[in-house]
PDB file of N, CA, C and O in Angstrom, chain B, residues numbered from 101:
ATOM      1  N   MET B 101      35.437  86.733  35.143  1.00  0.00           N
ATOM      2  CA  MET B 101      36.132  85.462  35.182  1.00  0.00           C
ATOM      3  C   MET B 101      35.133  84.345  34.877  1.00  0.00           C
ATOM      4  O   MET B 101      34.121  84.191  35.562  1.00  0.00           O
ATOM      5  N   GLY B 102      35.430  83.594  33.867  1.00  0.00           N
ATOM      6  CA  GLY B 102      34.562  82.491  33.516  1.00  0.00           C
ATOM      7  C   GLY B 102      34.824  81.269  34.370  1.00  0.00           C
ATOM      8  O   GLY B 102      35.956  81.037  34.794  1.00  0.00           O
ATOM      9  N   THR B 103      33.785  80.481  34.629  1.00  0.00           N
ATOM     10  CA  THR B 103      33.938  79.203  35.316  1.00  0.00           C
ATOM     11  C   THR B 103      33.540  78.076  34.357  1.00  0.00           C
ATOM     12  O   THR B 103      34.279  77.103  34.204  1.00  0.00           O
ATOM     13  N   LYS B 104      32.379  78.204  33.714  1.00  0.00           N
ATOM     14  CA  LYS B 104      31.978  77.263  32.668  1.00  0.00           C
ATOM     15  C   LYS B 104      32.532  77.733  31.329  1.00  0.00           C
ATOM     16  O   LYS B 104      32.912  76.920  30.487  1.00  0.00           O
ATOM     17  N   SER B 105      32.574  79.045  31.136  1.00  0.00           N
ATOM     18  CA  SER B 105      33.128  79.654  29.926  1.00  0.00           C
ATOM     19  C   SER B 105      34.642  79.734  30.074  1.00  0.00           C
ATOM     20  O   SER B 105      35.190  79.279  31.078  1.00  0.00           O
ATOM     21  N   ASN B 106      35.319  80.305  29.092  1.00  0.00           N
ATOM     22  CA  ASN B 106      36.766  80.493  29.195  1.00  0.00           C
ATOM     23  C   ASN B 106      37.077  81.414  30.372  1.00  0.00           C
ATOM     24  O   ASN B 106      36.309  82.328  30.672  1.00  0.00           O
ATOM     25  N   LYS B 107      38.196  81.169  31.030  1.00  0.00           N
ATOM     26  CA  LYS B 107      38.547  81.891  32.258  1.00  0.00           C
ATOM     27  C   LYS B 107      38.609  83.400  32.078  1.00  0.00           C
ATOM     28  O   LYS B 107      38.277  84.141  33.003  1.00  0.00           O
ATOM     29  N   ALA B 108      39.025  83.872  30.907  1.00  0.00           N
ATOM     30  CA  ALA B 108      39.149  85.309  30.655  1.00  0.00           C
ATOM     31  C   ALA B 108      37.805  85.968  30.359  1.00  0.00           C
ATOM     32  O   ALA B 108      37.709  87.195  30.354  1.00  0.00           O
ATOM     33  N   GLY B 109      36.779  85.179  30.114  1.00  0.00           N
ATOM     34  CA  GLY B 109      35.461  85.747  29.818  1.00  0.00           C
ATOM     35  C   GLY B 109      35.353  86.337  28.424  1.00  0.00           C
ATOM     36  O   GLY B 109      34.418  87.084  28.135  1.00  0.00           O
ATOM     37  N   ILE B 110      36.304  86.008  27.557  1.00  0.00           N
ATOM     38  CA  ILE B 110      36.297  86.536  26.196  1.00  0.00           C
ATOM     39  C   ILE B 110      35.007  86.110  25.501  1.00  0.00           C
ATOM     40  O   ILE B 110      34.653  84.931  25.501  1.00  0.00           O
ATOM     41  N   GLY B 111      34.313  87.069  24.914  1.00  0.00           N
ATOM     42  CA  GLY B 111      33.068  86.796  24.218  1.00  0.00           C
ATOM     43  C   GLY B 111      31.832  87.123  25.045  1.00  0.00           C
ATOM     44  O   GLY B 111      30.716  87.102  24.528  1.00  0.00           O
ATOM     45  N   ALA B 112      32.024  87.426  26.328  1.00  0.00           N
ATOM     46  CA  ALA B 112      30.883  87.772  27.184  1.00  0.00           C
ATOM     47  C   ALA B 112      30.297  89.112  26.751  1.00  0.00           C
ATOM     48  O   ALA B 112      31.031  90.017  26.353  1.00  0.00           O
ATOM     49  N   LEU B 113      28.996  89.233  26.828  1.00  0.00           N
ATOM     50  CA  LEU B 113      28.297  90.470  26.510  1.00  0.00           C
ATOM     51  C   LEU B 113      27.881  91.113  27.831  1.00  0.00           C
ATOM     52  O   LEU B 113      27.105  90.531  28.589  1.00  0.00           O
ATOM     53  N   VAL B 114      28.390  92.301  28.105  1.00  0.00           N
ATOM     54  CA  VAL B 114      28.178  92.970  29.387  1.00  0.00           C
ATOM     55  C   VAL B 114      27.265  94.183  29.186  1.00  0.00           C
ATOM     56  O   VAL B 114      27.524  95.027  28.328  1.00  0.00           O
ATOM     57  N   THR B 115      26.201  94.261  29.980  1.00  0.00           N
ATOM     58  CA  THR B 115      25.257  95.366  29.931  1.00  0.00           C
ATOM     59  C   THR B 115      25.244  96.073  31.277  1.00  0.00           C
ATOM     60  O   THR B 115      25.119  95.430  32.319  1.00  0.00           O
ATOM     61  N   VAL B 116      25.373  97.399  31.256  1.00  0.00           N
ATOM     62  CA  VAL B 116      25.308  98.205  32.475  1.00  0.00           C
ATOM     63  C   VAL B 116      24.122  99.142  32.366  1.00  0.00           C
ATOM     64  O   VAL B 116      23.939  99.815  31.351  1.00  0.00           O
ATOM     65  N   GLU B 117      23.309  99.183  33.429  1.00  0.00           N
ATOM     66  CA  GLU B 117      22.166 100.098  33.488  1.00  0.00           C
ATOM     67  C   GLU B 117      22.406 101.080  34.627  1.00  0.00           C
ATOM     68  O   GLU B 117      22.549 100.693  35.787  1.00  0.00           O
ATOM     69  N   ALA B 118      22.447 102.367  34.265  1.00  0.00           N
ATOM     70  CA  ALA B 118      22.688 103.417  35.261  1.00  0.00           C
ATOM     71  C   ALA B 118      22.023 104.701  34.815  1.00  0.00           C
ATOM     72  O   ALA B 118      22.147 105.099  33.657  1.00  0.00           O
ATOM     73  N   GLY B 119      21.324 105.345  35.717  1.00  0.00           N
ATOM     74  CA  GLY B 119      20.701 106.627  35.404  1.00  0.00           C
ATOM     75  C   GLY B 119      19.738 106.573  34.240  1.00  0.00           C
ATOM     76  O   GLY B 119      19.624 107.542  33.490  1.00  0.00           O
ATOM     77  N   GLY B 120      19.038 105.453  34.070  1.00  0.00           N
ATOM     78  CA  GLY B 120      18.078 105.315  32.979  1.00  0.00           C
ATOM     79  C   GLY B 120      18.707 105.045  31.621  1.00  0.00           C
ATOM     80  O   GLY B 120      18.007 105.018  30.609  1.00  0.00           O
ATOM     81  N   ILE B 121      20.021 104.846  31.588  1.00  0.00           N
ATOM     82  CA  ILE B 121      20.730 104.584  30.332  1.00  0.00           C
ATOM     83  C   ILE B 121      21.300 103.173  30.369  1.00  0.00           C
ATOM     84  O   ILE B 121      21.820 102.729  31.393  1.00  0.00           O
ATOM     85  N   LYS B 122      21.197 102.476  29.245  1.00  0.00           N
ATOM     86  CA  LYS B 122      21.729 101.120  29.126  1.00  0.00           C
ATOM     87  C   LYS B 122      22.885 101.139  28.131  1.00  0.00           C
ATOM     88  O   LYS B 122      22.749 101.654  27.021  1.00  0.00           O
ATOM     89  N   GLN B 123      24.023 100.573  28.536  1.00  0.00           N
ATOM     90  CA  GLN B 123      25.194 100.472  27.657  1.00  0.00           C
ATOM     91  C   GLN B 123      25.597  99.004  27.549  1.00  0.00           C
ATOM     92  O   GLN B 123      25.519  98.259  28.526  1.00  0.00           O
ATOM     93  N   VAL B 124      26.025  98.594  26.361  1.00  0.00           N
ATOM     94  CA  VAL B 124      26.418  97.205  26.121  1.00  0.00           C
ATOM     95  C   VAL B 124      27.821  97.172  25.529  1.00  0.00           C
ATOM     96  O   VAL B 124      28.141  97.945  24.626  1.00  0.00           O
ATOM     97  N   ARG B 125      28.651  96.276  26.041  1.00  0.00           N
ATOM     98  CA  ARG B 125      30.010  96.077  25.531  1.00  0.00           C
ATOM     99  C   ARG B 125      30.302  94.576  25.479  1.00  0.00           C
ATOM    100  O   ARG B 125      29.703  93.791  26.215  1.00  0.00           O
ATOM    101  N   ARG B 126      31.220  94.193  24.608  1.00  0.00           N
ATOM    102  CA  ARG B 126      31.648  92.801  24.492  1.00  0.00           C
ATOM    103  C   ARG B 126      33.066  92.684  25.037  1.00  0.00           C
ATOM    104  O   ARG B 126      33.918  93.522  24.745  1.00  0.00           O
ATOM    105  N   CYS B 127      33.314  91.661  25.816  1.00  0.00           N
ATOM    106  CA  CYS B 127      34.661  91.398  26.318  1.00  0.00           C
ATOM    107  C   CYS B 127      35.475  90.786  25.187  1.00  0.00           C
ATOM    108  O   CYS B 127      35.147  89.708  24.690  1.00  0.00           O
ATOM    109  N   ALA B 128      36.534  91.474  24.785  1.00  0.00           N
ATOM    110  CA  ALA B 128      37.340  91.016  23.659  1.00  0.00           C
ATOM    111  C   ALA B 128      38.747  91.598  23.753  1.00  0.00           C
ATOM    112  O   ALA B 128      38.965  92.595  24.441  1.00  0.00           O
ATOM    113  N   THR B 129      39.685  90.985  23.073  1.00  0.00           N
ATOM    114  CA  THR B 129      41.044  91.520  23.004  1.00  0.00           C
ATOM    115  C   THR B 129      41.428  91.878  21.578  1.00  0.00           C
ATOM    116  O   THR B 129      42.517  92.400  21.341  1.00  0.00           O
ATOM    117  N   ASP B 130      40.538  91.600  20.622  1.00  0.00           N
ATOM    118  CA  ASP B 130      40.867  91.890  19.233  1.00  0.00           C
ATOM    119  C   ASP B 130      40.913  93.393  18.994  1.00  0.00           C
ATOM    120  O   ASP B 130      40.164  94.157  19.602  1.00  0.00           O
ATOM    121  N   GLY B 131      41.773  93.788  18.130  1.00  0.00           N
ATOM    122  CA  GLY B 131      41.902  95.193  17.773  1.00  0.00           C
ATOM    123  C   GLY B 131      42.028  95.284  16.273  1.00  0.00           C
ATOM    124  O   GLY B 131      41.046  95.508  15.564  1.00  0.00           O
ATOM    125  N   SER B 132      43.229  95.109  15.800  1.00  0.00           N
ATOM    126  CA  SER B 132      43.476  95.051  14.367  1.00  0.00           C
ATOM    127  C   SER B 132      44.575  94.023  14.139  1.00  0.00           C
ATOM    128  O   SER B 132      44.995  93.344  15.076  1.00  0.00           O
ATOM    129  N   TYR B 133      45.027  93.909  12.941  1.00  0.00           N
ATOM    130  CA  TYR B 133      46.027  92.914  12.579  1.00  0.00           C
ATOM    131  C   TYR B 133      47.274  93.031  13.463  1.00  0.00           C
ATOM    132  O   TYR B 133      47.865  94.105  13.571  1.00  0.00           O
ATOM    133  N   LEU B 134      47.665  91.928  14.087  1.00  0.00           N
ATOM    134  CA  LEU B 134      48.852  91.837  14.946  1.00  0.00           C
ATOM    135  C   LEU B 134      48.800  92.777  16.155  1.00  0.00           C
ATOM    136  O   LEU B 134      49.827  93.304  16.583  1.00  0.00           O
ATOM    137  N   SER B 135      47.616  92.980  16.691  1.00  0.00           N
ATOM    138  CA  SER B 135      47.514  93.804  17.899  1.00  0.00           C
ATOM    139  C   SER B 135      46.547  93.152  18.877  1.00  0.00           C
ATOM    140  O   SER B 135      45.790  92.253  18.512  1.00  0.00           O
ATOM    141  N   ALA B 136      46.582  93.606  20.096  1.00  0.00           N
ATOM    142  CA  ALA B 136      45.661  93.122  21.120  1.00  0.00           C
ATOM    143  C   ALA B 136      45.321  94.285  22.038  1.00  0.00           C
ATOM    144  O   ALA B 136      46.103  95.223  22.191  1.00  0.00           O
ATOM    145  N   SER B 137      44.152  94.210  22.642  1.00  0.00           N
ATOM    146  CA  SER B 137      43.691  95.258  23.535  1.00  0.00           C
ATOM    147  C   SER B 137      43.425  94.680  24.918  1.00  0.00           C
ATOM    148  O   SER B 137      43.362  93.464  25.094  1.00  0.00           O
ATOM    149  N   ASP B 138      43.271  95.557  25.883  1.00  0.00           N
ATOM    150  CA  ASP B 138      42.942  95.176  27.246  1.00  0.00           C
ATOM    151  C   ASP B 138      41.603  94.455  27.253  1.00  0.00           C
ATOM    152  O   ASP B 138      40.649  94.939  26.644  1.00  0.00           O
ATOM    153  N   LYS B 139      41.504  93.315  27.922  1.00  0.00           N
ATOM    154  CA  LYS B 139      40.261  92.546  27.934  1.00  0.00           C
ATOM    155  C   LYS B 139      39.227  93.100  28.913  1.00  0.00           C
ATOM    156  O   LYS B 139      38.064  92.698  28.878  1.00  0.00           O
ATOM    157  N   ARG B 140      39.642  94.016  29.784  1.00  0.00           N
ATOM    158  CA  ARG B 140      38.682  94.587  30.726  1.00  0.00           C
ATOM    159  C   ARG B 140      37.646  95.412  29.967  1.00  0.00           C
ATOM    160  O   ARG B 140      37.975  96.095  28.997  1.00  0.00           O
ATOM    161  N   VAL B 141      36.403  95.343  30.411  1.00  0.00           N
ATOM    162  CA  VAL B 141      35.310  96.068  29.768  1.00  0.00           C
ATOM    163  C   VAL B 141      35.114  97.372  30.535  1.00  0.00           C
ATOM    164  O   VAL B 141      34.926  97.358  31.752  1.00  0.00           O
ATOM    165  N   HIS B 142      35.157  98.500  29.824  1.00  0.00           N
ATOM    166  CA  HIS B 142      35.089  99.812  30.466  1.00  0.00           C
ATOM    167  C   HIS B 142      33.806 100.532  30.065  1.00  0.00           C
ATOM    168  O   HIS B 142      33.418 100.525  28.897  1.00  0.00           O
ATOM    169  N   PHE B 143      33.153 101.155  31.050  1.00  0.00           N
ATOM    170  CA  PHE B 143      31.943 101.932  30.799  1.00  0.00           C
ATOM    171  C   PHE B 143      32.133 103.337  31.331  1.00  0.00           C
ATOM    172  O   PHE B 143      32.602 103.519  32.454  1.00  0.00           O
ATOM    173  N   GLY B 144      31.775 104.332  30.535  1.00  0.00           N
ATOM    174  CA  GLY B 144      31.786 105.716  30.986  1.00  0.00           C
ATOM    175  C   GLY B 144      30.409 106.057  31.533  1.00  0.00           C
ATOM    176  O   GLY B 144      29.424 106.034  30.795  1.00  0.00           O
ATOM    177  N   LEU B 145      30.334 106.371  32.810  1.00  0.00           N
ATOM    178  CA  LEU B 145      29.046 106.624  33.452  1.00  0.00           C
ATOM    179  C   LEU B 145      28.817 108.086  33.780  1.00  0.00           C
ATOM    180  O   LEU B 145      27.878 108.421  34.502  1.00  0.00           O
ATOM    181  N   ALA B 146      29.676 108.972  33.250  1.00  0.00           N
ATOM    182  CA  ALA B 146      29.566 110.422  33.485  1.00  0.00           C
ATOM    183  C   ALA B 146      29.532 110.714  34.970  1.00  0.00           C
ATOM    184  O   ALA B 146      30.437 110.324  35.707  1.00  0.00           O
ATOM    185  N   LYS B 147      28.499 111.391  35.405  1.00  0.00           N
ATOM    186  CA  LYS B 147      28.437 111.795  36.815  1.00  0.00           C
ATOM    187  C   LYS B 147      27.594 110.851  37.658  1.00  0.00           C
ATOM    188  O   LYS B 147      27.194 111.204  38.768  1.00  0.00           O
ATOM    189  N   THR B 148      27.318 109.657  37.150  1.00  0.00           N
ATOM    190  CA  THR B 148      26.528 108.703  37.907  1.00  0.00           C
ATOM    191  C   THR B 148      27.284 108.309  39.169  1.00  0.00           C
ATOM    192  O   THR B 148      28.385 107.764  39.096  1.00  0.00           O
ATOM    193  N   ALA B 149      26.696 108.583  40.312  1.00  0.00           N
ATOM    194  CA  ALA B 149      27.341 108.260  41.582  1.00  0.00           C
ATOM    195  C   ALA B 149      26.608 107.135  42.302  1.00  0.00           C
ATOM    196  O   ALA B 149      27.058 106.663  43.346  1.00  0.00           O
ATOM    197  N   THR B 150      25.485 106.709  41.747  1.00  0.00           N
ATOM    198  CA  THR B 150      24.694 105.671  42.396  1.00  0.00           C
ATOM    199  C   THR B 150      25.186 104.290  42.003  1.00  0.00           C
ATOM    200  O   THR B 150      25.993 104.150  41.084  1.00  0.00           O
ATOM    201  N   LEU B 151      24.707 103.287  42.687  1.00  0.00           N
ATOM    202  CA  LEU B 151      25.050 101.911  42.362  1.00  0.00           C
ATOM    203  C   LEU B 151      24.340 101.518  41.074  1.00  0.00           C
ATOM    204  O   LEU B 151      23.255 102.020  40.780  1.00  0.00           O
ATOM    205  N   VAL B 152      24.948 100.624  40.309  1.00  0.00           N
ATOM    206  CA  VAL B 152      24.410 100.244  39.003  1.00  0.00           C
ATOM    207  C   VAL B 152      24.114  98.749  38.946  1.00  0.00           C
ATOM    208  O   VAL B 152      24.539  97.981  39.808  1.00  0.00           O
ATOM    209  N   THR B 153      23.376  98.355  37.911  1.00  0.00           N
ATOM    210  CA  THR B 153      23.089  96.948  37.656  1.00  0.00           C
ATOM    211  C   THR B 153      23.905  96.500  36.452  1.00  0.00           C
ATOM    212  O   THR B 153      23.917  97.162  35.414  1.00  0.00           O
ATOM    213  N   VAL B 154      24.584  95.376  36.601  1.00  0.00           N
ATOM    214  CA  VAL B 154      25.413  94.819  35.523  1.00  0.00           C
ATOM    215  C   VAL B 154      24.881  93.431  35.186  1.00  0.00           C
ATOM    216  O   VAL B 154      24.715  92.594  36.074  1.00  0.00           O
ATOM    217  N   THR B 155      24.616  93.186  33.907  1.00  0.00           N
ATOM    218  CA  THR B 155      24.174  91.873  33.449  1.00  0.00           C
ATOM    219  C   THR B 155      25.218  91.336  32.482  1.00  0.00           C
ATOM    220  O   THR B 155      25.651  92.041  31.571  1.00  0.00           O
ATOM    221  N   VAL B 156      25.622  90.083  32.682  1.00  0.00           N
ATOM    222  CA  VAL B 156      26.613  89.456  31.815  1.00  0.00           C
ATOM    223  C   VAL B 156      26.008  88.215  31.187  1.00  0.00           C
ATOM    224  O   VAL B 156      25.515  87.332  31.889  1.00  0.00           O
ATOM    225  N   ARG B 157      26.046  88.150  29.862  1.00  0.00           N
ATOM    226  CA  ARG B 157      25.676  86.919  29.155  1.00  0.00           C
ATOM    227  C   ARG B 157      26.986  86.264  28.758  1.00  0.00           C
ATOM    228  O   ARG B 157      27.657  86.694  27.820  1.00  0.00           O
ATOM    229  N   TRP B 158      27.339  85.211  29.493  1.00  0.00           N
ATOM    230  CA  TRP B 158      28.619  84.529  29.314  1.00  0.00           C
ATOM    231  C   TRP B 158      28.595  83.678  28.044  1.00  0.00           C
ATOM    232  O   TRP B 158      27.517  83.303  27.581  1.00  0.00           O
ATOM    233  N   PRO B 159      29.766  83.365  27.471  1.00  0.00           N
ATOM    234  CA  PRO B 159      29.816  82.530  26.262  1.00  0.00           C
ATOM    235  C   PRO B 159      29.142  81.165  26.435  1.00  0.00           C
ATOM    236  O   PRO B 159      28.676  80.582  25.456  1.00  0.00           O
ATOM    237  N   SER B 160      29.086  80.653  27.663  1.00  0.00           N
ATOM    238  CA  SER B 160      28.448  79.354  27.918  1.00  0.00           C
ATOM    239  C   SER B 160      26.928  79.430  27.819  1.00  0.00           C
ATOM    240  O   SER B 160      26.257  78.399  27.766  1.00  0.00           O
ATOM    241  N   GLY B 161      26.372  80.668  27.792  1.00  0.00           N
ATOM    242  CA  GLY B 161      24.931  80.854  27.757  1.00  0.00           C
ATOM    243  C   GLY B 161      24.362  81.246  29.108  1.00  0.00           C
ATOM    244  O   GLY B 161      23.202  81.648  29.198  1.00  0.00           O
ATOM    245  N   VAL B 162      25.168  81.133  30.165  1.00  0.00           N
ATOM    246  CA  VAL B 162      24.736  81.527  31.504  1.00  0.00           C
ATOM    247  C   VAL B 162      24.554  83.041  31.544  1.00  0.00           C
ATOM    248  O   VAL B 162      25.370  83.789  31.005  1.00  0.00           O
ATOM    249  N   LYS B 163      23.473  83.483  32.190  1.00  0.00           N
ATOM    250  CA  LYS B 163      23.230  84.917  32.345  1.00  0.00           C
ATOM    251  C   LYS B 163      23.322  85.251  33.831  1.00  0.00           C
ATOM    252  O   LYS B 163      22.620  84.655  34.647  1.00  0.00           O
ATOM    253  N   SER B 164      24.184  86.198  34.182  1.00  0.00           N
ATOM    254  CA  SER B 164      24.372  86.612  35.574  1.00  0.00           C
ATOM    255  C   SER B 164      24.014  88.085  35.704  1.00  0.00           C
ATOM    256  O   SER B 164      24.412  88.906  34.877  1.00  0.00           O
ATOM    257  N   THR B 165      23.255  88.415  36.752  1.00  0.00           N
ATOM    258  CA  THR B 165      22.904  89.809  37.014  1.00  0.00           C
ATOM    259  C   THR B 165      23.450  90.195  38.382  1.00  0.00           C
ATOM    260  O   THR B 165      23.234  89.503  39.376  1.00  0.00           O
ATOM    261  N   TYR B 166      24.164  91.321  38.407  1.00  0.00           N
ATOM    262  CA  TYR B 166      24.777  91.831  39.627  1.00  0.00           C
ATOM    263  C   TYR B 166      24.128  93.176  39.927  1.00  0.00           C
ATOM    264  O   TYR B 166      24.197  94.095  39.110  1.00  0.00           O
ATOM    265  N   LYS B 167      23.502  93.299  41.083  1.00  0.00           N
ATOM    266  CA  LYS B 167      22.807  94.536  41.457  1.00  0.00           C
ATOM    267  C   LYS B 167      23.639  95.308  42.472  1.00  0.00           C
ATOM    268  O   LYS B 167      24.453  94.734  43.195  1.00  0.00           O
ATOM    269  N   ASN B 168      23.422  96.607  42.514  1.00  0.00           N
ATOM    270  CA  ASN B 168      24.113  97.484  43.459  1.00  0.00           C
ATOM    271  C   ASN B 168      25.634  97.419  43.329  1.00  0.00           C
ATOM    272  O   ASN B 168      26.349  97.366  44.329  1.00  0.00           O
ATOM    273  N   VAL B 169      26.112  97.423  42.105  1.00  0.00           N
ATOM    274  CA  VAL B 169      27.552  97.400  41.839  1.00  0.00           C
ATOM    275  C   VAL B 169      28.087  98.834  41.996  1.00  0.00           C
ATOM    276  O   VAL B 169      27.532  99.764  41.410  1.00  0.00           O
ATOM    277  N   PRO B 170      29.152  99.017  42.777  1.00  0.00           N
ATOM    278  CA  PRO B 170      29.700 100.368  42.969  1.00  0.00           C
ATOM    279  C   PRO B 170      30.332 100.909  41.689  1.00  0.00           C
ATOM    280  O   PRO B 170      30.797 100.146  40.841  1.00  0.00           O
ATOM    281  N   VAL B 171      30.342 102.236  41.562  1.00  0.00           N
ATOM    282  CA  VAL B 171      30.942 102.897  40.400  1.00  0.00           C
ATOM    283  C   VAL B 171      32.328 103.428  40.753  1.00  0.00           C
ATOM    284  O   VAL B 171      32.735 103.393  41.914  1.00  0.00           O
ATOM    285  N   ASP B 172      33.052 103.920  39.745  1.00  0.00           N
ATOM    286  CA  ASP B 172      34.393 104.523  39.913  1.00  0.00           C
ATOM    287  C   ASP B 172      35.422 103.550  40.465  1.00  0.00           C
ATOM    288  O   ASP B 172      36.229 103.923  41.316  1.00  0.00           O
ATOM    289  N   ARG B 173      35.405 102.309  39.996  1.00  0.00           N
ATOM    290  CA  ARG B 173      36.401 101.332  40.416  1.00  0.00           C
ATOM    291  C   ARG B 173      36.402 100.148  39.460  1.00  0.00           C
ATOM    292  O   ARG B 173      35.470  99.967  38.676  1.00  0.00           O
ATOM    293  N   VAL B 174      37.446  99.354  39.533  1.00  0.00           N
ATOM    294  CA  VAL B 174      37.527  98.117  38.759  1.00  0.00           C
ATOM    295  C   VAL B 174      36.808  97.041  39.568  1.00  0.00           C
ATOM    296  O   VAL B 174      37.094  96.844  40.749  1.00  0.00           O
ATOM    297  N   VAL B 175      35.873  96.349  38.921  1.00  0.00           N
ATOM    298  CA  VAL B 175      35.088  95.317  39.590  1.00  0.00           C
ATOM    299  C   VAL B 175      35.306  94.008  38.845  1.00  0.00           C
ATOM    300  O   VAL B 175      35.230  93.973  37.617  1.00  0.00           O
ATOM    301  N   THR B 176      35.575  92.942  39.570  1.00  0.00           N
ATOM    302  CA  THR B 176      35.735  91.617  38.961  1.00  0.00           C
ATOM    303  C   THR B 176      34.450  90.829  39.167  1.00  0.00           C
ATOM    304  O   THR B 176      33.945  90.727  40.285  1.00  0.00           O
ATOM    305  N   LEU B 177      33.926  90.270  38.075  1.00  0.00           N
ATOM    306  CA  LEU B 177      32.706  89.476  38.124  1.00  0.00           C
ATOM    307  C   LEU B 177      33.056  88.035  37.785  1.00  0.00           C
ATOM    308  O   LEU B 177      33.841  87.782  36.871  1.00  0.00           O
ATOM    309  N   ARG B 178      32.477  87.095  38.517  1.00  0.00           N
ATOM    310  CA  ARG B 178      32.738  85.675  38.265  1.00  0.00           C
ATOM    311  C   ARG B 178      31.447  85.019  37.806  1.00  0.00           C
ATOM    312  O   ARG B 178      30.389  85.229  38.400  1.00  0.00           O
ATOM    313  N   GLU B 179      31.535  84.236  36.762  1.00  0.00           N
ATOM    314  CA  GLU B 179      30.385  83.540  36.195  1.00  0.00           C
ATOM    315  C   GLU B 179      29.687  82.713  37.269  1.00  0.00           C
ATOM    316  O   GLU B 179      30.313  81.900  37.950  1.00  0.00           O
ATOM    317  N   GLY B 180      28.379  82.933  37.411  1.00  0.00           N
ATOM    318  CA  GLY B 180      27.581  82.180  38.368  1.00  0.00           C
ATOM    319  C   GLY B 180      27.439  82.848  39.726  1.00  0.00           C
ATOM    320  O   GLY B 180      26.503  82.531  40.460  1.00  0.00           O
ATOM    321  N   ASP B 181      28.337  83.762  40.086  1.00  0.00           N
ATOM    322  CA  ASP B 181      28.226  84.480  41.356  1.00  0.00           C
ATOM    323  C   ASP B 181      27.109  85.522  41.281  1.00  0.00           C
ATOM    324  O   ASP B 181      26.692  85.899  40.186  1.00  0.00           O
ATOM    325  N   VAL B 182      26.629  85.981  42.415  1.00  0.00           N
ATOM    326  CA  VAL B 182      25.591  87.005  42.439  1.00  0.00           C
ATOM    327  C   VAL B 182      26.120  88.343  42.942  1.00  0.00           C
ATOM    328  O   VAL B 182      25.422  89.355  42.884  1.00  0.00           O
ATOM    329  N   LYS B 183      27.358  88.344  43.437  1.00  0.00           N
ATOM    330  CA  LYS B 183      27.987  89.585  43.910  1.00  0.00           C
ATOM    331  C   LYS B 183      29.361  89.718  43.265  1.00  0.00           C
ATOM    332  O   LYS B 183      30.028  88.716  43.009  1.00  0.00           O
ATOM    333  N   PRO B 184      29.791  90.970  42.998  1.00  0.00           N
ATOM    334  CA  PRO B 184      31.146  91.183  42.468  1.00  0.00           C
ATOM    335  C   PRO B 184      32.196  90.746  43.494  1.00  0.00           C
ATOM    336  O   PRO B 184      31.935  90.739  44.697  1.00  0.00           O
ATOM    337  N   LEU B 185      33.375  90.385  43.006  1.00  0.00           N
ATOM    338  CA  LEU B 185      34.482  90.023  43.903  1.00  0.00           C
ATOM    339  C   LEU B 185      35.120  91.261  44.462  1.00  0.00           C
ATOM    340  O   LEU B 185      36.071  91.168  45.239  1.00  0.00           O
TER     341      LEU B 185
END
């Protein structure tokens, strides 16, 4: 959720670090002509059961890092916060 950026966080670059692997995804709804996709950013972490670090570079330029984020659930992140909602 953006506070300085757009509320949907569209355009945010999300990085997840887990088990020595780094994955990057962009928050977007674009798909193809006349279509839209889910804006939630999804990461496949395989059998990672430990807490992960998530870094978000928001469209406003703000960079937020969230540590010890739980896996196997939907997590809401708010621009400027230090903990997931």
